[in-house]
C-alpha positions in Angstrom: -0.7 -0.2 -0.3 3.0 2.2 0.8 3.9 1.8 -2.8 0.3 2.2 -4.3 1.0 5.8 -2.4 4.4 7.1 -3.1 3.2 5.5 -7.2 -0.7 7.9 -7.1 1.8 10.3 -6.1 4.9 10.8 -8.9 1.5 10.3 -11.1 -0.5 12.8 -9.8 2.2 15.0 -9.3 3.7 14.5 -12.9 0.2 15.4 -14.5 0.6 18.4 -12.2 3.8 19.3 -13.9 2.6 18.6 -17.5 -1.2 20.5 -16.7 1.4 23.5 -15.9 3.9 23.4 -18.7 0.9 23.5 -21.0 -0.8 26.3 -19.8 2.8 28.3 -19.9 3.1 26.9 -23.5 -0.1 28.9 -24.3 0.3 31.5 -22.1 3.5 32.2 -23.9 2.1 32.0 -26.8 -1.3 34.4 -25.9 1.7 36.3 -25.0 3.3 36.5 -28.8 -0.1 37.1 -30.2 -1.2 39.9 -28.7 2.8 41.9 -29.6 1.4 40.4 -32.9 -1.4 41.8 -32.7 -0.2 45.0 -30.7 0.2 48.2 -32.6 -1.7 51.6 -32.3 -5.4 51.8 -33.7 -5.2 55.7 -34.2 -3.3 57.4 -35.5 -1.7 60.0 -38.5 0.9 58.6 -40.9 2.7 60.8 -43.2 4.0 59.9 -46.7 6.7 61.9 -49.2 5.2 61.0 -53.6 7.5 60.8 -55.4 5.6 61.2 -59.1 7.0 58.4 -61.6 4.9 59.7 -64.7 2.2 62.6 -65.6 0.4 62.0 -68.4 -2.6 63.9 -66.2 -3.9 67.2 -68.6 -5.1 68.9 -66.3 -3.1 68.3 -63.3 0.4 69.0 -64.1 3.6 69.6 -61.3 2.9 71.9 -59.6 0.0 71.5 -58.3 0.8 68.4 -57.9 0.9 67.4 -53.8 4.6 67.0 -51.9 2.4 65.0 -49.4 -0.4 62.2 -48.6 -1.4 62.6 -44.9 -3.8 58.9 -43.6 -5.8 59.3 -40.2 -6.5 56.2 -38.5 -8.8 54.9 -36.6 -11.9 51.6 -35.8 -10.7 49.9 -39.3 -11.1 53.1 -40.8 -9.0 55.2 -42.5 -8.6 59.3 -44.2 -6.6 59.4 -47.0 -5.8 63.6 -47.9 -3.6 64.6 -50.8 -3.4 68.4 -51.2 -1.6 71.6 -53.1 -1.5 75.5 -55.0 -1.5 76.9 -51.2 -5.1 74.8 -50.1 -6.9 75.2 -53.4 -7.2 71.4 -54.2 -7.5 68.8 -52.2 -9.1 64.9 -51.9 -9.4 62.4 -49.6 -9.6 58.8 -50.3 -11.8 57.8 -47.2 -12.8 54.0 -46.3 -14.7 52.0 -43.6 -14.3 48.6 -43.3 -17.5 47.7 -41.1 -19.2 48.7 -43.6 -17.4 48.1 -46.3 -17.7 51.8 -48.3 -15.3 54.1 -49.4 -16.5 57.5 -50.7 -14.1 60.9 -51.9 -14.0 64.6 -51.3 -13.1 67.0 -53.1 -11.9 70.9 -52.2 -12.1 72.7 -55.4 -12.1 76.7 -55.6 -14.1 76.7 -52.6 -16.2 74.2 -53.8 -16.3 70.8 -51.9 -18.0 67.2 -53.7 -17.9 64.6 -52.6 -18.6 61.0 -54.5 -19.6 57.6 -52.1 -19.1 54.3 -53.7 -20.4 50.6 -51.6 -20.0 47.3 -51.6 -22.0 46.7 -55.2 -20.0 50.0 -56.7 -16.4 49.0 -55.5 -16.0 45.0 -56.9 -16.8 47.3 -59.6 -13.9 49.3 -59.4 -12.1 46.9 -57.9 -12.4 44.8 -61.7 -11.4 47.9 -63.4 -8.3 48.3 -62.1 -4.9 46.2 -63.5 -5.0 43.5 -61.6 -2.0 42.9 -59.7 -0.4 39.0 -58.6 2.2 39.5 -55.3 4.8 37.1 -53.6 5.9 38.3 -50.6 9.8 37.3 -50.9 12.2 37.7 -47.3 13.5 41.0 -46.7 11.8 42.8 -44.3 13.3 46.8 -44.2 12.4 49.9 -41.2 10.3 52.2 -42.6 9.2 54.8 -40.4 10.2 53.7 -37.2 8.6 50.5 -37.9 10.1 46.6 -39.3 8.0 46.0 -42.9 7.6 43.0 -45.1 8.7 43.1 -48.2 5.7 41.5 -51.6 6.6 42.1 -55.4 3.4 42.9 -57.5 3.6 41.8 -60.7 0.9 43.5 -62.9 -1.4 40.2 -64.5 -1.2 40.9 -67.9 3.3 42.9 -67.6 2.1 46.2 -68.6 4.3 47.8 -66.1 7.8 46.0 -64.3 6.5 44.5 -61.1 6.9 46.7 -58.0 9.1 46.2 -54.6 6.0 46.7 -52.0 6.1 47.7 -48.2 3.9 46.6 -45.5 3.5 46.5 -42.1 1.5 44.6 -39.5 2.6 45.9 -36.4 -0.5 48.9 -36.4 -3.3 47.8 -35.7 -6.0 48.1 -38.6 -7.8 45.4 -39.7 -8.0 45.0 -44.1 -7.0 48.6 -44.8 -6.9 47.5 -48.6 -10.0 46.0 -49.1 -11.3 48.8 -51.7 -8.4 49.0 -54.5 -6.0 46.3 -55.9 -3.9 46.0 -53.3 -6.6 43.7 -51.2 -4.6 40.8 -51.6 -2.0 42.7 -48.8 -3.4 43.2 -45.6 -1.0 44.9 -43.8 -0.9 48.6 -43.6 1.2 50.2 -46.5 4.0 51.5 -46.1 6.0 51.7 -49.3 4.4 51.4 -53.2 3.7 52.4 -56.0 -0.3 53.6 -57.0 -2.0 54.7 -59.9 -4.5 57.9 -60.0 -5.9 59.8 -62.7 -3.0 58.9 -65.6 -0.2 59.7 -62.3 1.9 56.7 -61.8 3.0 57.5 -58.3 5.5 57.3 -55.6 4.6 56.6 -51.5 6.8 56.2 -49.3 5.5 56.8 -45.0 7.9 58.7 -43.7 6.0 59.5 -40.3 4.1 57.6 -38.2 2.5 59.0 -35.2 0.7 58.1 -32.1 -2.2 59.8 -31.1 -6.5 60.1 -31.6 -8.1 61.3 -34.1 -11.0 63.4 -34.5 -14.4 61.0 -35.9 -15.6 64.3 -38.0 -12.0 63.0 -40.1 -15.1 59.8 -41.6 -17.4 61.1 -41.4 -19.1 63.3 -45.3 -19.5 66.9 -44.9 -23.3 67.3 -45.5 -21.9 71.3 -46.9 -20.8 69.0 -50.6 -22.3 68.3 -53.3 -22.9 64.7 -54.1 -21.6 63.5 -57.1 -21.6 60.3 -59.7 -18.3 58.0 -60.1 -17.8 60.2 -63.6 -18.3 63.0 -62.2 -15.9 63.3 -59.9 -13.2 62.3 -62.3 -13.8 63.7 -65.1 -12.8 67.3 -62.5 -9.2 64.9 -62.1 -9.1 64.5 -65.5 -11.4 66.5 -68.1 -13.0 63.3 -69.3 -10.3 62.0 -71.1 
């Protein structure tokens, strides 16, 4: 009986040890996951813009913005570009929960807005050049954040491949759902984009972890609602 009690105590102690080991291991993995998903949930990213190619008949070089300011909060993003000493500015606002995007334009004291819902977004994405992404080895620190590297290739081969860097250290879920970078789930920190016949290279130069007002993500009721075609015409002159 004494021997049986010794074996029983031994197995109980062993089971307690393994239980502790499992709990400790789970706690480590949990803390790692929390660390991976941690990061600022709201703030401001400032990007430097380099124009690579400008075929726009209206927006000449002196009217093109040199920076873009992106604000993020509650899985919403507001990306603002302004030029001409504030005479011209446009903002793209995306809302992941609503799967919607609206664009505003302020020009010569007038305000215009264009709204796209989930169905229209599918149509817009399908009209953009298809990009296929390949994750490749290599990291880069941009604006203090570790960024993963990907190669974006145009499916039709119309342009050379693009080096893309993005970070998972900023807590915005699926920030690129509304355009042809939707396969990249992290926040883009260095990438190319073509809008209104202008190809640009954007590189994040600062990230500020600070409170952002809700007003940046709300549609201005005083602006005139226009169609997507009308909005495009303001930028391209109908071309």
